[in-house]
C-alpha positions as CSV (number, residue, x, y, z in Angstrom):
1,M,11.1,-18.8,38.6
2,V,9.0,-16.5,40.8
3,H,12.0,-14.1,40.9
4,D,12.1,-13.9,37.1
5,I,8.4,-13.2,36.8
6,L,8.7,-10.5,39.5
7,M,11.6,-8.8,37.7
8,I,9.6,-8.8,34.4
9,L,6.6,-7.2,36.1
10,I,8.8,-4.6,37.8
11,G,10.5,-3.8,34.5
12,L,7.1,-3.4,32.8
13,I,5.8,-1.1,35.5
14,I,9.0,1.0,35.4
15,G,8.9,1.1,31.6
16,A,5.2,2.2,31.6
17,I,6.0,5.0,34.1
18,I,9.0,6.3,32.1
19,G,7.0,6.1,28.9
20,F,4.2,8.1,30.4
21,V,6.4,10.8,31.7
22,V,8.4,11.1,28.4
23,S,5.3,11.1,26.2
24,K,3.6,13.8,28.5
25,T,6.7,16.0,28.2
26,V,6.9,15.6,24.4
27,M,3.2,16.4,24.0
28,K,3.5,19.5,26.2
29,K,6.5,20.8,24.2
30,Y,4.7,20.1,20.9
31,L,1.5,21.9,22.0
32,K,3.5,24.9,23.2
33,K,5.3,25.1,19.9
34,N,2.2,24.4,17.8
35,P,-0.9,25.6,19.7
36,P,-4.1,24.0,18.4
37,I,-5.9,27.3,18.4
38,N,-4.8,30.9,17.7
39,E,-6.3,34.4,17.9
40,K,-7.5,34.3,14.2
41,M,-9.4,31.1,15.0
42,I,-11.0,32.6,18.1
43,E,-12.1,35.7,16.1
44,A,-13.6,33.6,13.4
45,M,-15.5,31.4,15.9
46,M,-16.9,34.5,17.7
47,S,-17.8,36.1,14.3
48,S,-19.6,33.0,13.2
49,M,-21.7,33.3,16.3
50,G,-22.8,36.7,15.2
51,R,-20.7,39.1,17.2
52,K,-17.6,41.1,16.5
53,P,-15.1,40.4,19.3
54,S,-12.9,43.1,20.7
55,Q,-9.2,42.5,21.2
56,K,-9.7,42.4,24.9
57,Q,-12.2,39.5,24.6
58,V,-9.8,37.6,22.3
59,N,-7.0,38.1,24.8
60,Q,-9.2,36.8,27.6
61,V,-10.1,33.7,25.7
62,M,-6.4,33.1,24.8
63,K,-5.4,33.5,28.4
64,Q,-8.0,30.9,29.5
65,M,-6.8,28.5,26.8
66,N,-3.2,28.9,27.8
67,R,-4.0,28.3,31.5
68,Y,-5.1,24.7,30.7
69,M,-2.1,23.9,28.5
């Protein structure tokens, strides 16, 4: 009886770990393929704040965004 409960708990823990790793990998792959923000969106955001961004500024922001993905 105790052995059965222990095996169920071990199975749940292993399943949770495998599920976490798989979902993390799938999300990273999805975000790399479909980034949530692009250069046009950054330009629009900076323009709405009242300044015209240079290409260098846009590239810097994109580099910072990609560092955290």
